[in-house]
N, C-alpha and C positions, 0 to 999 in steps of 0.2 A: 321280465328279469332275464338277464343273460345267464344261460346255463351251459354246463359242460357235460356232455354224455360221453361216457367211456363204454365202448362196446367191445366185448371179448367173444370171439367166434370159435366154437369148437373145431378142431382141425378136420375131423372126418366129415362134418356137415358142410364146412366151407369147401373142402376138397370135392365132395360130391356136387355141390352147386357150381364150382368151377368147371368140373369135367363135363357137366350137362349143359354148360353155357348160360346157366341162370344167375350166376353170381353178379356179374357186372350189371345186367339189367335190374336185378333186385336192388343193388346199392344205388343206382341212378334213380329208381322210382322212390325209394325211401328218402333220399336227399332232396329230390324234387318236391315231395310232399312237405318235408320239414323246412326247406328253404333256409339252410344254416348260414350263419355269418362266415364260418370256415369249417372245413373237415379235413382231417389228417389221418392217414392210415399207416400203421406201424406194426410192431409186435409187442406183446406183453408176456413175459415169461415163456417165450418160444411159441406163442399162439397169435394168430392174426387178430389185430385190434384196430380200433379207431377212436379218435377224439373229435367230437363234433360239438361246435359251439353254436348255439341257437337262442332265440328269444322265446321264453315261455310266459305268457300273459296270465295264466291261471293253472293251478294245480290239476284241474280236471282235464287238462291236455295230456297228462302223463300217460294214460293208456294208449292214446293215438301215437305217442312218441315211442313207447316201449314195445308194444305188441308186435309191430312188424319184425323186430329183431328177435323176439321170443319165437314167434310163429314161423318165420322164414329161415332162421339159422340156428335155432336153439341157443342163442347167445345169452350171455350174462351182461347186465348193464349196471352202471353206477351214474347217477345224475346228481350234480352238485351246482350250486350257484358259483359264478365266476366273475371276477372283476378285471377290468383293464387298468393299466397304470393311471389313467385319468380318473377312473372310479376311486381308486385307492388314494389319490391325492385330493379328491373332492370330498364328498359327503363321508366316505369311509374314513378319511383322514381326520375329520372333525370328531367322528364317533370314537376313533382310537384315542385322540387327545382327551375326550371326556372320560373314557374308561381309565386312563392313566391318573386323572384327577380323583376319580371315585374310588379307585383300587390302586393306590400308589405302592403297595408292598405285597410281596409274595407271602402267603399265609405261612406262619411258623418261622419267619425270618425276623 
């Protein structure tokens, strides 16, 4: 299943890793191990962060995905399922249509 990993890196920890020359090699190793479909780095509320899209076949993979970020950068993470437009128009579209039929009105209206 395609997942989106949002990583938020504390400023002081990331700064120390950058100053010591360990930041880039760490990021490259983690991404090399994860083999993401895409990875984008930006900021979230003024802090370094990244959005990484990858395939997770089983929930038991979560520690291998999360622990490098926890251990290496004291990062916080969020992991969520993610869909492409093709996913949304395919099976997800049929599921939405079925939900509309099964639950046609908002409660209380």
